[in-house]
Backbone as JSON Lines, residues from 0, in Angstrom:
{"i":0,"aa":"M","n":[57.74,7.02,-39.81],"ca":[57.99,6.79,-38.29],"c":[57.75,5.24,-37.83]}
{"i":1,"aa":"K","n":[58.82,4.74,-37.32],"ca":[58.93,3.31,-36.76],"c":[58.21,3.38,-35.5]}
{"i":2,"aa":"M","n":[57.48,2.29,-35.24],"ca":[56.59,2.27,-34.04],"c":[57.27,1.14,-33.21]}
{"i":3,"aa":"N","n":[57.14,1.42,-31.89],"ca":[57.73,0.51,-30.87],"c":[56.68,-0.68,-30.84]}
{"i":4,"aa":"T","n":[57.02,-1.92,-30.97],"ca":[56.24,-3.07,-30.8],"c":[56.75,-4.05,-29.9]}
{"i":5,"aa":"T","n":[57.66,-3.51,-28.81],"ca":[58.27,-4.41,-27.9],"c":[57.12,-5.12,-27.14]}
{"i":6,"aa":"K","n":[56.34,-4.43,-26.59],"ca":[55.21,-5.06,-25.58],"c":[54.46,-6.2,-26.35]}
{"i":7,"aa":"S","n":[54.06,-5.87,-27.58],"ca":[53.19,-6.86,-28.43],"c":[53.97,-8.07,-28.85]}
{"i":8,"aa":"D","n":[55.14,-7.67,-29.18],"ca":[56.21,-8.68,-29.77],"c":[56.5,-9.79,-28.63]}
{"i":9,"aa":"K","n":[56.49,-9.17,-27.33],"ca":[56.86,-10.21,-26.0],"c":[55.64,-11.0,-25.89]}
{"i":10,"aa":"I","n":[54.39,-10.47,-25.99],"ca":[53.29,-11.06,-25.73],"c":[53.16,-12.2,-26.56]}
{"i":11,"aa":"A","n":[53.18,-11.91,-27.92],"ca":[53.12,-12.91,-29.11],"c":[54.18,-14.01,-28.92]}
{"i":12,"aa":"Q","n":[55.39,-13.77,-28.56],"ca":[56.4,-14.74,-28.41],"c":[56.28,-15.59,-27.2]}
{"i":13,"aa":"D","n":[55.69,-14.92,-26.13],"ca":[55.6,-15.7,-24.81],"c":[54.57,-16.81,-25.29]}
{"i":14,"aa":"F","n":[53.49,-16.38,-25.87],"ca":[52.41,-17.34,-26.33],"c":[52.93,-18.34,-27.2]}
{"i":15,"aa":"A","n":[53.63,-18.0,-28.17],"ca":[54.1,-19.17,-29.18],"c":[54.93,-20.02,-28.52]}
{"i":16,"aa":"Q","n":[55.74,-19.85,-27.35],"ca":[56.64,-20.71,-26.81],"c":[56.03,-21.69,-25.68]}
{"i":17,"aa":"K","n":[54.58,-21.42,-25.38],"ca":[54.04,-22.25,-24.58],"c":[52.94,-23.31,-25.26]}
{"i":18,"aa":"E","n":[52.59,-24.26,-24.6],"ca":[51.65,-25.29,-25.05],"c":[50.32,-24.4,-24.89]}
{"i":19,"aa":"P","n":[49.54,-24.32,-25.95],"ca":[48.17,-23.6,-25.51],"c":[47.48,-24.05,-24.31]}
{"i":20,"aa":"K","n":[46.89,-23.27,-23.6],"ca":[46.23,-23.77,-22.39],"c":[44.83,-24.27,-22.81]}
{"i":21,"aa":"Y","n":[44.24,-23.74,-23.79],"ca":[42.91,-24.1,-24.1],"c":[42.96,-24.89,-25.48]}
{"i":22,"aa":"K","n":[42.07,-25.81,-25.69],"ca":[41.88,-26.66,-26.87],"c":[40.78,-26.07,-27.8]}
{"i":23,"aa":"R","n":[41.17,-26.48,-29.23],"ca":[40.19,-26.03,-30.19],"c":[39.87,-27.31,-30.96]}
{"i":24,"aa":"S","n":[38.81,-27.15,-31.43],"ca":[38.3,-28.36,-32.4],"c":[37.74,-27.56,-33.6]}
{"i":25,"aa":"T","n":[38.15,-28.31,-34.75],"ca":[37.44,-27.71,-36.15],"c":[36.64,-29.06,-36.63]}
{"i":26,"aa":"L","n":[35.47,-28.6,-37.38],"ca":[34.68,-29.64,-38.22],"c":[34.16,-28.99,-39.45]}
{"i":27,"aa":"K","n":[34.12,-29.88,-40.33],"ca":[33.64,-29.44,-41.43],"c":[32.48,-30.39,-42.12]}
{"i":28,"aa":"F","n":[31.31,-30.02,-42.5],"ca":[30.24,-30.84,-42.96],"c":[29.92,-30.36,-44.33]}
{"i":29,"aa":"S","n":[29.59,-31.28,-45.25],"ca":[29.03,-30.45,-46.44],"c":[27.93,-31.63,-46.94]}
{"i":30,"aa":"A","n":[27.03,-30.88,-47.64],"ca":[25.79,-31.69,-48.31],"c":[25.19,-30.97,-49.42]}
{"i":31,"aa":"T","n":[24.75,-31.81,-50.33],"ca":[24.06,-31.24,-51.46],"c":[22.64,-31.41,-51.41]}
{"i":32,"aa":"F","n":[21.85,-30.45,-51.44],"ca":[20.41,-30.45,-51.57],"c":[19.73,-30.17,-52.81]}
{"i":33,"aa":"N","n":[18.5,-30.81,-53.02],"ca":[17.96,-30.63,-54.26],"c":[16.99,-29.47,-54.28]}
{"i":34,"aa":"S","n":[17.55,-28.19,-54.03],"ca":[16.87,-27.08,-53.89],"c":[17.83,-25.79,-54.16]}
{"i":35,"aa":"S","n":[17.27,-24.74,-54.58],"ca":[18.06,-23.59,-54.87],"c":[18.58,-23.0,-53.77]}
{"i":36,"aa":"S","n":[19.75,-22.02,-53.9],"ca":[20.22,-21.41,-52.59],"c":[19.11,-20.42,-52.1]}
{"i":37,"aa":"E","n":[18.31,-19.87,-53.09],"ca":[17.31,-18.95,-52.74],"c":[16.05,-19.6,-51.9]}
{"i":38,"aa":"H","n":[15.88,-21.01,-52.07],"ca":[14.88,-21.78,-51.4],"c":[15.48,-22.15,-50.03]}
{"i":39,"aa":"I","n":[16.76,-22.44,-49.93],"ca":[17.32,-22.81,-48.51],"c":[17.85,-21.79,-47.76]}
{"i":40,"aa":"F","n":[18.21,-20.75,-48.33],"ca":[18.9,-19.71,-47.49],"c":[18.01,-19.1,-46.35]}
{"i":41,"aa":"P","n":[16.72,-18.78,-46.57],"ca":[15.79,-18.44,-45.47],"c":[15.75,-19.35,-44.38]}
{"i":42,"aa":"L","n":[15.97,-20.71,-44.47],"ca":[16.08,-21.51,-43.45],"c":[16.97,-21.24,-42.41]}
{"i":43,"aa":"L","n":[18.22,-20.64,-42.62],"ca":[19.36,-20.38,-41.82],"c":[18.93,-19.18,-41.03]}
{"i":44,"aa":"C","n":[17.99,-19.27,-40.28],"ca":[17.46,-18.02,-39.48],"c":[16.98,-18.74,-38.12]}
{"i":45,"aa":"P","n":[17.39,-18.02,-36.96],"ca":[16.76,-18.49,-35.89],"c":[15.42,-18.78,-35.63]}
{"i":46,"aa":"T","n":[14.59,-17.9,-36.23],"ca":[13.1,-18.04,-36.19],"c":[12.8,-19.01,-37.05]}
{"i":47,"aa":"R","n":[13.3,-19.14,-38.26],"ca":[12.67,-20.24,-39.31],"c":[13.03,-21.44,-38.9]}
{"i":48,"aa":"E","n":[14.25,-21.56,-38.11],"ca":[14.77,-22.8,-37.76],"c":[13.6,-23.64,-36.82]}
{"i":49,"aa":"A","n":[12.79,-22.74,-36.39],"ca":[11.84,-23.5,-35.38],"c":[11.0,-24.52,-36.4]}
{"i":50,"aa":"D","n":[10.72,-24.19,-37.7],"ca":[9.93,-24.77,-38.63],"c":[10.58,-26.16,-38.89]}
{"i":51,"aa":"W","n":[11.85,-26.46,-38.74],"ca":[12.37,-27.62,-39.16],"c":[13.35,-28.3,-38.18]}
{"i":52,"aa":"I","n":[13.72,-27.72,-37.08],"ca":[14.42,-28.41,-36.06],"c":[13.69,-28.67,-34.81]}
{"i":53,"aa":"P","n":[13.41,-29.96,-34.5],"ca":[12.55,-30.16,-33.24],"c":[13.23,-29.47,-31.84]}
{"i":54,"aa":"D","n":[12.32,-28.84,-31.15],"ca":[12.42,-28.43,-29.88],"c":[13.29,-26.98,-30.01]}
{"i":55,"aa":"W","n":[13.46,-26.5,-31.32],"ca":[14.12,-25.19,-31.32],"c":[13.28,-23.92,-30.99]}
{"i":56,"aa":"A","n":[13.61,-23.35,-30.16],"ca":[12.88,-22.12,-29.49],"c":[13.77,-21.15,-28.88]}
{"i":57,"aa":"P","n":[14.35,-20.32,-29.92],"ca":[15.19,-19.27,-29.7],"c":[14.47,-18.06,-28.95]}
{"i":58,"aa":"E","n":[15.26,-17.19,-28.15],"ca":[14.68,-15.97,-27.61],"c":[15.59,-14.86,-28.63]}
{"i":59,"aa":"L","n":[14.74,-14.28,-29.15],"ca":[15.22,-13.03,-29.93],"c":[15.66,-11.95,-29.05]}
{"i":60,"aa":"I","n":[16.95,-11.52,-29.32],"ca":[17.28,-10.47,-28.45],"c":[17.38,-9.13,-29.35]}
{"i":61,"aa":"Y","n":[17.98,-9.17,-30.53],"ca":[17.86,-8.03,-31.28],"c":[17.73,-8.66,-32.87]}
{"i":62,"aa":"T","n":[16.75,-7.92,-33.53],"ca":[16.7,-8.18,-35.01],"c":[15.5,-7.25,-35.29]}
{"i":63,"aa":"E","n":[15.75,-6.3,-36.33],"ca":[14.75,-5.53,-36.67],"c":[13.49,-6.19,-37.4]}
{"i":64,"aa":"S","n":[13.85,-7.23,-38.17],"ca":[12.75,-7.92,-38.87],"c":[11.98,-9.03,-38.11]}
{"i":65,"aa":"G","n":[12.7,-9.64,-37.21],"ca":[12.11,-10.78,-36.6],"c":[12.78,-11.92,-37.09]}
{"i":66,"aa":"Y","n":[13.63,-11.9,-38.15],"ca":[14.33,-13.04,-38.85],"c":[15.8,-12.73,-38.77]}
{"i":67,"aa":"A","n":[16.48,-13.43,-39.35],"ca":[18.04,-13.36,-39.48],"c":[18.45,-12.15,-40.4]}
{"i":68,"aa":"E","n":[19.38,-11.55,-39.95],"ca":[19.81,-10.36,-40.52],"c":[21.19,-10.15,-40.09]}
{"i":69,"aa":"E","n":[22.06,-9.07,-40.74],"ca":[23.44,-8.72,-40.31],"c":[23.16,-8.2,-38.73]}
{"i":70,"aa":"N","n":[23.91,-8.71,-37.77],"ca":[24.17,-8.36,-36.49],"c":[22.78,-8.88,-35.66]}
{"i":71,"aa":"C","n":[22.08,-9.78,-36.16],"ca":[21.09,-10.4,-35.38],"c":[21.72,-10.89,-34.14]}
{"i":72,"aa":"V","n":[20.95,-10.98,-32.93],"ca":[21.46,-11.72,-31.63],"c":[20.14,-12.42,-31.08]}
{"i":73,"aa":"F","n":[20.57,-13.66,-30.62],"ca":[19.52,-14.37,-29.86],"c":[20.2,-15.28,-28.93]}
{"i":74,"aa":"R","n":[19.18,-15.84,-28.11],"ca":[19.81,-16.9,-27.1],"c":[19.19,-18.2,-27.25]}
{"i":75,"aa":"T","n":[19.74,-19.35,-27.0],"ca":[19.26,-20.52,-26.54],"c":[19.22,-21.14,-25.14]}
{"i":76,"aa":"T","n":[18.57,-21.83,-24.6],"ca":[18.55,-22.35,-23.34],"c":[18.9,-23.82,-23.38]}
{"i":77,"aa":"H","n":[19.03,-24.31,-22.27],"ca":[19.27,-25.8,-22.04],"c":[18.26,-26.61,-22.28]}
{"i":78,"aa":"S","n":[16.84,-25.98,-22.28],"ca":[15.72,-26.79,-22.47],"c":[15.39,-26.79,-24.04]}
{"i":79,"aa":"N","n":[16.25,-25.96,-24.79],"ca":[16.24,-25.91,-26.28],"c":[17.06,-27.19,-26.82]}
{"i":80,"aa":"S","n":[16.97,-27.34,-28.08],"ca":[17.84,-28.35,-28.71],"c":[19.37,-28.03,-28.52]}
{"i":81,"aa":"M","n":[19.69,-26.99,-27.98],"ca":[21.38,-26.6,-27.7],"c":[21.41,-26.24,-26.37]}
{"i":82,"aa":"R","n":[22.64,-26.18,-25.97],"ca":[23.03,-25.76,-24.69],"c":[22.72,-24.34,-24.52]}
{"i":83,"aa":"D","n":[22.82,-23.72,-23.22],"ca":[22.78,-22.21,-23.1],"c":[23.71,-21.65,-23.83]}
{"i":84,"aa":"A","n":[23.39,-20.52,-24.6],"ca":[24.27,-19.82,-25.43],"c":[23.73,-18.54,-26.03]}
{"i":85,"aa":"L","n":[24.6,-17.74,-26.27],"ca":[24.16,-16.4,-26.85],"c":[24.8,-16.39,-28.23]}
{"i":86,"aa":"W","n":[24.09,-16.19,-29.29],"ca":[24.47,-16.15,-30.73],"c":[24.47,-14.96,-31.13]}
{"i":87,"aa":"S","n":[25.32,-14.44,-32.03],"ca":[25.43,-13.17,-32.69],"c":[25.94,-13.45,-34.28]}
{"i":88,"aa":"F","n":[25.1,-12.8,-35.13],"ca":[25.52,-13.19,-36.67],"c":[26.49,-12.02,-36.9]}
{"i":89,"aa":"T","n":[27.66,-12.56,-37.37],"ca":[28.88,-11.73,-37.72],"c":[29.0,-11.46,-39.3]}
{"i":90,"aa":"G","n":[28.24,-12.34,-40.08],"ca":[28.33,-12.09,-41.51],"c":[27.0,-12.58,-42.06]}
{"i":91,"aa":"Y","n":[26.63,-12.13,-42.96],"ca":[25.34,-12.34,-43.64],"c":[25.16,-11.83,-45.13]}
{"i":92,"aa":"K","n":[25.17,-12.74,-46.04],"ca":[25.05,-12.37,-47.39],"c":[23.83,-13.37,-48.22]}
{"i":93,"aa":"P","n":[22.73,-12.71,-48.35],"ca":[21.89,-13.64,-48.72],"c":[22.09,-14.48,-49.95]}
{"i":94,"aa":"N","n":[21.64,-15.93,-49.91],"ca":[21.86,-16.87,-50.67],"c":[23.25,-17.28,-50.85]}
{"i":95,"aa":"K","n":[24.25,-16.74,-50.07],"ca":[25.59,-17.01,-50.15],"c":[26.23,-17.71,-48.99]}
{"i":96,"aa":"Y","n":[26.03,-16.91,-47.75],"ca":[26.58,-17.5,-46.44],"c":[26.01,-16.82,-45.29]}
{"i":97,"aa":"V","n":[26.02,-17.52,-44.33],"ca":[25.82,-17.02,-42.93],"c":[27.08,-17.27,-41.97]}
{"i":98,"aa":"E","n":[27.18,-16.44,-41.09],"ca":[28.33,-16.62,-40.22],"c":[28.09,-15.99,-38.84]}
{"i":99,"aa":"Y","n":[28.32,-16.8,-37.74],"ca":[27.95,-16.49,-36.51],"c":[28.82,-16.82,-35.29]}
{"i":100,"aa":"V","n":[28.82,-16.36,-34.33],"ca":[29.58,-16.78,-33.04],"c":[28.67,-17.04,-32.07]}
{"i":101,"aa":"R","n":[28.84,-18.19,-31.55],"ca":[28.06,-18.84,-30.45],"c":[28.77,-18.73,-29.0]}
{"i":102,"aa":"F","n":[28.36,-18.09,-28.17],"ca":[29.02,-17.9,-26.75],"c":[28.4,-18.67,-25.86]}
{"i":103,"aa":"E","n":[29.1,-19.61,-25.2],"ca":[28.59,-20.51,-24.21],"c":[29.53,-20.2,-23.07]}
{"i":104,"aa":"P","n":[29.1,-20.74,-21.92],"ca":[29.84,-20.34,-20.58],"c":[31.47,-20.79,-20.94]}
{"i":105,"aa":"D","n":[31.61,-22.07,-21.47],"ca":[32.86,-22.58,-21.4],"c":[33.56,-22.68,-22.9]}
{"i":106,"aa":"I","n":[32.77,-22.44,-23.75],"ca":[33.05,-22.57,-25.32],"c":[32.7,-21.42,-26.06]}
{"i":107,"aa":"L","n":[33.62,-20.99,-27.02],"ca":[33.22,-20.15,-27.97],"c":[33.28,-20.8,-29.27]}
{"i":108,"aa":"T","n":[32.21,-20.71,-30.06],"ca":[32.25,-21.32,-31.43],"c":[31.95,-20.38,-32.55]}
{"i":109,"aa":"H","n":[32.78,-20.4,-33.58],"ca":[32.56,-19.77,-34.94],"c":[32.07,-20.62,-35.95]}
{"i":110,"aa":"V","n":[30.9,-20.33,-36.53],"ca":[30.25,-21.04,-37.65],"c":[30.28,-20.32,-38.85]}
{"i":111,"aa":"K","n":[30.52,-20.84,-40.0],"ca":[30.42,-20.11,-41.18],"c":[29.56,-21.29,-42.13]}
{"i":112,"aa":"I","n":[28.51,-20.82,-42.65],"ca":[27.77,-21.9,-43.58],"c":[27.72,-21.14,-45.06]}
{"i":113,"aa":"D","n":[28.52,-21.83,-45.92],"ca":[28.44,-21.38,-47.36],"c":[27.46,-22.01,-48.11]}
{"i":114,"aa":"L","n":[26.85,-21.48,-49.14],"ca":[25.92,-22.02,-50.02],"c":[26.42,-21.74,-51.36]}
{"i":115,"aa":"I","n":[26.58,-22.94,-52.19],"ca":[27.2,-22.93,-53.46],"c":[25.95,-23.3,-54.52]}
{"i":116,"aa":"Q","n":[25.38,-22.49,-55.36],"ca":[24.54,-22.84,-56.24],"c":[25.06,-23.63,-57.31]}
{"i":117,"aa":"N","n":[24.69,-24.87,-57.7],"ca":[25.13,-25.6,-58.63],"c":[24.3,-25.43,-59.94]}
{"i":118,"aa":"D","n":[25.03,-25.81,-61.02],"ca":[24.51,-25.64,-62.38],"c":[23.17,-26.49,-62.43]}
{"i":119,"aa":"N","n":[23.07,-27.69,-61.85],"ca":[21.89,-28.6,-62.04],"c":[20.83,-28.23,-61.08]}
{"i":120,"aa":"E","n":[20.7,-27.04,-60.53],"ca":[19.53,-26.56,-59.6],"c":[19.73,-27.29,-58.26]}
{"i":121,"aa":"T","n":[20.91,-27.53,-57.86],"ca":[21.2,-28.08,-56.44],"c":[21.82,-27.08,-55.75]}
{"i":122,"aa":"T","n":[22.23,-27.21,-54.48],"ca":[22.74,-26.34,-53.58],"c":[23.69,-27.13,-52.72]}
{"i":123,"aa":"T","n":[25.12,-26.81,-52.84],"ca":[25.97,-27.48,-51.81],"c":[26.22,-26.51,-50.59]}
{"i":124,"aa":"M","n":[25.9,-27.03,-49.57],"ca":[26.25,-26.29,-48.38],"c":[27.34,-26.76,-47.59]}
{"i":125,"aa":"T","n":[28.27,-26.06,-47.13],"ca":[29.36,-26.42,-46.08],"c":[29.38,-25.75,-44.86]}
{"i":126,"aa":"W","n":[29.38,-26.34,-43.87],"ca":[29.68,-25.9,-42.36],"c":[30.93,-25.86,-42.1]}
{"i":127,"aa":"Y","n":[31.45,-24.76,-41.49],"ca":[32.84,-24.78,-41.04],"c":[32.57,-24.29,-39.58]}
{"i":128,"aa":"I","n":[32.97,-25.13,-38.62],"ca":[32.73,-25.02,-37.22],"c":[34.2,-25.14,-36.48]}
{"i":129,"aa":"T","n":[34.45,-23.99,-35.83],"ca":[35.66,-23.92,-34.91],"c":[35.35,-23.72,-33.72]}
{"i":130,"aa":"S","n":[35.55,-24.42,-32.69],"ca":[35.21,-24.55,-31.23],"c":[36.4,-24.22,-30.4]}
{"i":131,"aa":"T","n":[36.36,-23.26,-29.56],"ca":[37.55,-22.98,-28.63],"c":[37.02,-22.79,-27.31]}
{"i":132,"aa":"A","n":[37.81,-23.83,-26.52],"ca":[37.56,-23.78,-25.06],"c":[37.95,-22.49,-24.58]}
{"i":133,"aa":"I","n":[37.3,-21.78,-23.55],"ca":[37.53,-20.68,-22.67],"c":[37.86,-20.97,-21.33]}
{"i":134,"aa":"S","n":[37.92,-22.27,-20.88],"ca":[37.85,-22.66,-19.45],"c":[38.51,-24.12,-19.69]}
{"i":135,"aa":"E","n":[38.84,-24.63,-18.32],"ca":[39.12,-25.85,-18.18],"c":[37.84,-26.9,-18.55]}
{"i":136,"aa":"K","n":[36.8,-26.52,-17.88],"ca":[35.45,-27.26,-18.26],"c":[35.35,-27.28,-19.69]}
{"i":137,"aa":"G","n":[35.7,-26.2,-20.54],"ca":[35.56,-26.25,-22.0],"c":[36.53,-27.11,-22.5]}
{"i":138,"aa":"N","n":[37.73,-27.27,-21.97],"ca":[38.67,-28.22,-22.63],"c":[38.02,-29.57,-22.41]}
{"i":139,"aa":"T","n":[37.46,-29.95,-21.29],"ca":[36.95,-31.19,-21.09],"c":[35.78,-31.41,-21.86]}
{"i":140,"aa":"L","n":[35.04,-30.52,-22.17],"ca":[33.85,-30.55,-22.92],"c":[34.06,-30.98,-24.36]}
{"i":141,"aa":"L","n":[35.3,-30.31,-24.9],"ca":[35.79,-30.6,-26.22],"c":[36.39,-31.82,-26.39]}
{"i":142,"aa":"E","n":[37.18,-32.27,-25.4],"ca":[37.79,-33.67,-25.33],"c":[36.85,-34.75,-25.28]}
{"i":143,"aa":"N","n":[35.58,-34.47,-24.65],"ca":[34.62,-35.53,-24.68],"c":[33.92,-35.73,-25.96]}
{"i":144,"aa":"T","n":[33.82,-34.81,-26.71],"ca":[32.93,-34.79,-27.95],"c":[34.07,-35.17,-29.12]}
{"i":145,"aa":"K","n":[35.26,-35.27,-28.96],"ca":[36.39,-35.37,-29.93],"c":[36.03,-36.75,-30.58]}
{"i":146,"aa":"G","n":[35.7,-36.88,-32.04],"ca":[35.55,-38.2,-32.75],"c":[34.09,-38.46,-32.76]}
{"i":147,"aa":"R","n":[33.11,-37.83,-31.86],"ca":[31.69,-38.28,-31.8],"c":[30.89,-37.69,-33.03]}
{"i":148,"aa":"H","n":[31.57,-36.76,-33.92],"ca":[30.72,-35.89,-34.96],"c":[31.03,-36.76,-36.17]}
{"i":149,"aa":"K","n":[30.43,-37.85,-36.41],"ca":[30.65,-38.61,-37.66],"c":[29.91,-37.95,-38.69]}
{"i":150,"aa":"S","n":[28.64,-37.47,-38.33],"ca":[27.57,-36.91,-39.3],"c":[26.97,-35.66,-38.63]}
{"i":151,"aa":"N","n":[26.14,-34.97,-39.26],"ca":[25.67,-33.78,-38.91],"c":[24.05,-34.05,-39.09]}
{"i":152,"aa":"P","n":[23.31,-34.14,-37.89],"ca":[21.79,-34.31,-37.95],"c":[21.24,-33.28,-38.49]}
{"i":153,"aa":"I","n":[21.81,-32.1,-38.59],"ca":[21.15,-30.9,-39.25],"c":[20.83,-31.23,-40.63]}
{"i":154,"aa":"I","n":[21.8,-31.81,-41.35],"ca":[21.54,-32.17,-42.79],"c":[20.44,-32.97,-42.9]}
{"i":155,"aa":"K","n":[20.08,-33.98,-42.11],"ca":[18.97,-34.93,-42.29],"c":[17.73,-34.19,-42.14]}
{"i":156,"aa":"M","n":[17.68,-33.29,-41.08],"ca":[16.48,-32.31,-40.75],"c":[16.21,-31.63,-41.69]}
{"i":157,"aa":"M","n":[17.16,-30.98,-42.48],"ca":[16.91,-29.98,-43.43],"c":[16.54,-30.73,-44.81]}
{"i":158,"aa":"E","n":[17.03,-31.95,-45.02],"ca":[16.73,-32.56,-46.12],"c":[15.14,-33.13,-46.05]}
{"i":159,"aa":"Y","n":[14.52,-33.5,-44.85],"ca":[13.34,-33.83,-44.53],"c":[12.4,-32.8,-44.81]}
{"i":160,"aa":"Y","n":[12.76,-31.48,-44.23],"ca":[11.91,-30.37,-44.26],"c":[11.77,-29.92,-45.88]}
{"i":161,"aa":"L","n":[12.94,-29.94,-46.56],"ca":[12.92,-29.41,-48.08],"c":[12.15,-30.49,-48.76]}
{"i":162,"aa":"K","n":[12.13,-31.74,-48.42],"ca":[11.33,-32.85,-49.11],"c":[9.79,-32.86,-49.04]}
{"i":163,"aa":"T","n":[9.41,-32.44,-47.58],"ca":[8.1,-32.69,-47.05],"c":[7.48,-31.25,-46.66]}
{"i":164,"aa":"G","n":[8.19,-30.32,-46.19],"ca":[7.73,-29.09,-45.99],"c":[7.26,-29.11,-44.54]}
{"i":165,"aa":"E","n":[7.52,-30.13,-43.83],"ca":[7.19,-30.55,-42.4],"c":[8.26,-30.62,-41.57]}
{"i":166,"aa":"L","n":[8.15,-30.59,-40.1],"ca":[9.2,-30.66,-39.1],"c":[9.1,-32.15,-39.04]}
{"i":167,"aa":"I","n":[10.49,-32.66,-38.83],"ca":[10.69,-34.0,-38.71],"c":[10.4,-34.35,-37.19]}
{"i":168,"aa":"S","n":[9.9,-35.59,-37.08],"ca":[9.53,-36.14,-35.63],"c":[10.77,-36.47,-34.87]}
{"i":169,"aa":"K","n":[10.92,-36.19,-33.63],"ca":[11.91,-36.67,-32.83],"c":[12.06,-38.17,-32.63]}
{"i":170,"aa":"A","n":[10.91,-38.83,-33.11],"ca":[10.84,-40.39,-33.05],"c":[11.42,-40.82,-34.26]}
{"i":171,"aa":"S","n":[11.94,-39.96,-35.27],"ca":[12.38,-40.36,-36.46],"c":[13.57,-41.32,-36.31]}
{"i":172,"aa":"P","n":[13.75,-42.14,-37.18],"ca":[15.0,-43.19,-37.04],"c":[16.43,-42.38,-36.98]}
{"i":173,"aa":"I","n":[16.24,-40.97,-37.78],"ca":[17.7,-40.54,-37.79],"c":[18.16,-40.06,-36.38]}
{"i":174,"aa":"F","n":[17.39,-39.86,-35.54],"ca":[17.71,-39.52,-34.19],"c":[18.21,-40.74,-33.44]}
{"i":175,"aa":"K","n":[17.6,-41.84,-33.63],"ca":[17.94,-43.35,-33.03],"c":[19.48,-43.49,-33.43]}
{"i":176,"aa":"M","n":[19.8,-43.23,-34.82],"ca":[21.03,-43.58,-35.37],"c":[21.98,-42.74,-34.74]}
{"i":177,"aa":"E","n":[21.7,-41.44,-34.51],"ca":[22.56,-40.56,-33.92],"c":[22.98,-40.94,-32.46]}
{"i":178,"aa":"D","n":[21.97,-41.12,-31.85],"ca":[21.89,-41.67,-30.42],"c":[23.04,-42.83,-30.19]}
{"i":179,"aa":"N","n":[23.17,-43.66,-31.08],"ca":[23.81,-45.02,-31.12],"c":[25.29,-44.7,-31.48]}
{"i":180,"aa":"K","n":[25.55,-43.47,-32.23],"ca":[27.0,-43.22,-32.53],"c":[27.56,-42.77,-31.42]}
{"i":181,"aa":"H","n":[27.08,-42.18,-30.27],"ca":[27.66,-41.46,-29.2],"c":[27.93,-42.65,-28.25]}
């Protein structure tokens, strides 16, 4: 049986003929850490991030364990180290990757973090971040951050925690360097 796709084809064709109304930005960061993926993976958790990210204080909405897991949902507020957002894990494979969507009022962000265990007992992590504006304000926010992401402070915070087992101080020079780049 042949299906009538006239309506869906028209929607797709109309969209393809227009300039996209909303902007999108993509970022990719990689770093290699002197730790195994089994040691690093648990840190990619809204609860455990409080141990190594200054001012991180998520509100857990749904998790059976209290930690990261498939379909975990949590919220951050502006008083946090992030903007107001609702986060939902969309993929979770221990020691391999985490994937989540962050919903903000004006931007939707999809993040996938891959962990590759190297032969020399190091782990290479790669962050793939795709942010899509969902309003004109979102377009402005994305435009204002274009080119500002020369490095990812998360890498420095994680390196410090893996090396010392302690939360990095907000007075650390890495935060001063990040402030000067903006």
